[in-house]
N, C-alpha and C positions, 0 to 999 in steps of 0.2 A: 411446620416447625414454629412459625410465628404464632399460630393458634395455641399450640402447647405452651409456649412461653407466656402468652396472655393468661392462660388458665392457671399457670403456676404462680404468677405474681398477684393475681386478683384476690384470692381469699384472704390473705393476711397482710399484704403490702400495698393494696390499692391497685389501681388500673395501670396497665403498661404505659399508657399515655402520660402517667404522672412522672415517669422517669425523664430526666433532662433530654430534650429532643436533640439539640445541636451537639451536646457533649457525649451522649450515650446512644440514643436510638439511631441517629443518622450514621455516625461513623463506625459503630460497633455491632449493630444488629441489622439494619436495613441493607447495608452494603453486602451482606451475605445471601440475600434473597434474589432470585431471578427477577429481572425487570418486569416480565409479564405478570408475575404474581403481585408485585408492588402496585401495578396499575389496577389490578382487580381489587386490591385492598382499599382503593379509594372509595369504593361503593359501600363500605361498611358503615361509615358515618362521616359527618362533616369534619370532625376532629381528625379522623384518619386521612381524609382528603387533604386537609391542611398540612398534616405531617408528610404525606407523600410529595406534595408540592414543594415543601422545604427540602426534601431529599433531592428532588429533581433539579432544584436550583443550585444545589451544592455538589451535584454529581460530577465526578472527574472523568469518567469514561462512559461513552455512549456507543453501543453496538446494536444496530438495527436488527441484526439476526436474532437477538434475544427475545424479540417481541413476537415473532412468528414468521410464516412464509412471506408476508409482505406487510409493510407498515403503511397505513393510510396517510396521505399528505397532511390532512388536518391534524392528525395525531402527532406527527413529527413536529409540526410548527408549535403545537400546544406544549409538548413535552419540554422543548428547549427554549421557550420564549423568555424565561427568567434566568437562564444559566449564563454565567460569565466566567466560569472557572474550569471549563472543559480542558482536559489535557490530551484525551484520545477520542477520535471520532471515526467510527467505522460505519459506512453506509453501504449496505448490501441489499439486493432485491428491491432496489429503489429506481431502477432505470426507467420504469414506466411513467414515473411522475416527478422525479426530482429534477428541478430546474434551478437556474440562478435565483429565481424569486424566493425559493424556500431556503436555499443554502447560504446565500450571501449575508442575511441578517445574523445567522448563527456564527459564521466566520467573523463578521465584523465586531461582534461583542465578546469574542473569546480569543484573547491575545496570548494565552498560555498553552495553546495547542502545540504538542510536539510529535503527534502521530495522527495522520489522516489517511483514510482508506476510501478511495472513490472508484474502485475497480468497476468498470462496465457502466458507469453513470453517463450514458450517451447523450442525454438531453441538456447537459451543462454546456457552457461556452467558455471561451478563453477568459472572459471576465471573472469566472470563478477562480482560475489559477492566479490571476492578477490580484484578486482580493486576498487569497491565501498568502501570497508573497508580501503584501503590505501589512497584513494583520498578524502574521505568525512568524516573527523573527527567530523564534527558538525551535522552529520545526526541524525534526530530525529524520522522520520517516514519512514518505509520501508515496502512495500507490495511485498511478493514473493509468493502469493497464486497460487497454481497449477503449481509451478515451481519445477518439480520433479528432476531437476538437482542439487538442493541445497543439499549438503552433510555435514557431520559433520566437515570436515576440513575447508571448506569455511565458515561455520557458526562460527567456532572458530576464524577465522581471523576477521570476523565482530565484534565479542565480544571483541577481543583484542584491536581494534582500534576505535570503535564507542561507547564510554562509556556513551554518553548522549542520547542514544536511549530511546524513550518514547512509541512508538507504533510499533509493529512488527506483520506482518501477515504471518504465516507459514502454512496456510491451505493447506492440501494435499501435503505437502513436505514429501513424504512417505519414503525417505531415513533416516530421522532423528529419533533418538531413545532418550531415557531418558537422556543418558549421554551428548548428544549435547545440549539439552535444559537446563540441569543443568549448563553447562558451560556458556551458554548465560546469564542466569539470575544472576549467581554469579558475572559476570563482568559488567552487565548492570542493576544495582539495581534501576534505575529511571523509569523502564518500568511501564506504566500505562495501556496499552492495549496490549493484547497478544492473538493471535489466533493459536491454535494447532489443529484445527478441522480436521476431516477426516484423522486421523493418527492412525492406529491400533498399532503402535509401542510405542506410548506415554501412560504412565501409572502413577501410584501413585507417583513414585519417582520424576518424573519431576514436577508434580503438587505441591507436598509438598515443593520441593526446590524453586519453583517459589513463593509460599506463604511466605517462610521464608526470601527470598532474596529481594523481591519487596514489601515493605510495602505501596508503593503509588499505588499499583495495583487497577484499577477501573473496567476494563472490561476483562473477560477471556472467551474464546470460546473453549469448549471441545467437541463440537458436533461430535458424532460418534467415540469418543475415548473409545473403548470398554474395555480397560484395567483399566480405572479409576474406583475407588471404593469409598465406603463411607468414609474410613479413611482419604484419602487425602482431601475430601471436608470438613471434620471437621477441619483439619489443616488450610485449606484456611479460614474458618470462624474465627479461632483463631488469625491468623497472619495478616489478611488483613482488617482492620477496614474501609477502604475507598472503598471497593468493592461495585460497583453499579449494575453490571449485570454479570450473569453467565449463559452460555449456556451449558446444559448437555443433550440435546436431543439425543436419541439413545444411551445414556450411561446406559446400562441395569443393571449395578451393582451399580448404584447410586439411593438410595431410599430416601423417605421423611424423614426418621429418621435423615439423615445428612443434608438435605436441610432446615429443619424446623427453625434452628437457623438463617440462612441467610434470610429466608422468613420473620421471625419476625422482622428483621432489615430493611425490605423494599427493599432488593436486588431483582432486576428483574430476574426472573428465566424462562428459556425457556425449559419447560418440557412437554412431551405429556400428554394429558388427561389420567386418569387411565385406561379407556377401551381400548384406542388405544395402550397404553403401554403394557397392558396384551396381546393384539393380536400380537404385534410385538415380544414379548417374545415367544409366542406360535409358531409363524412362524419360529423363530430361532431353536426351539426344534424339531418340526415335519417336517419342510422343506416345508410348503405350507401356503398360506394365506387363512384363513377362509372366506367363502362367507357371510360377514356381512356388511351391509351398515352403514359406520361410520357417515354418515350425518344425520341419523335418530335422 
């Protein structure tokens, strides 16, 4: 597409590069091209290299998945070294190499970030979350799913400094207990979407505090939170009138008696069918899975 545009303007109107870079090319043309193609375009000439560097320095959204199966460490550092205006940062397929050393400079120079995706970035440390909390006061969406390095102290820092958070994914952040979740929701009452899935340390205390502190809550994921019971689900129904979806799959202590109120309000519930639920409970008790075909 860019080559066609170049050919269309070259014969009568000069070179594409003659168009205003910051007013036309960067905001209206380059923004529509995949990042991988833009990086290839740097090899055309030194002028194009300068143009792409200007684009990278003014890029508002960076998604590592646009580059390919995996982005090299050096490429990541080079791409964002001059950028101070990022608003969205999504780092995927980076778990093999992304550490605090690569991430912290990017976070430190980008104070306008409102959306950060770090799902599965296992080699980071609590210092990454502290840096995010100190540098990104306008953060609204944060995914830390499967980041087991997240601890209560770093989450407290996030809660103290990022008061406008609306969506937080703490799936499989297994160091966190009820106290840490309570502190987060007390400080960040605007939360609309929260995932505490796959965390055996989270129970009724955290769920009840979330319900009482976050009246705007719309989505809550408690999948696999084995300590959650009926009482907290009833509190959730009482305090969260805007709740639209609740995931309680594999929460064996949550029964229909507490879910019926939410179900009657049209809340989307993620619960196993009765037969499958009974078999899972049986497996927990006796330690083996019955030879029954659940697809029948």
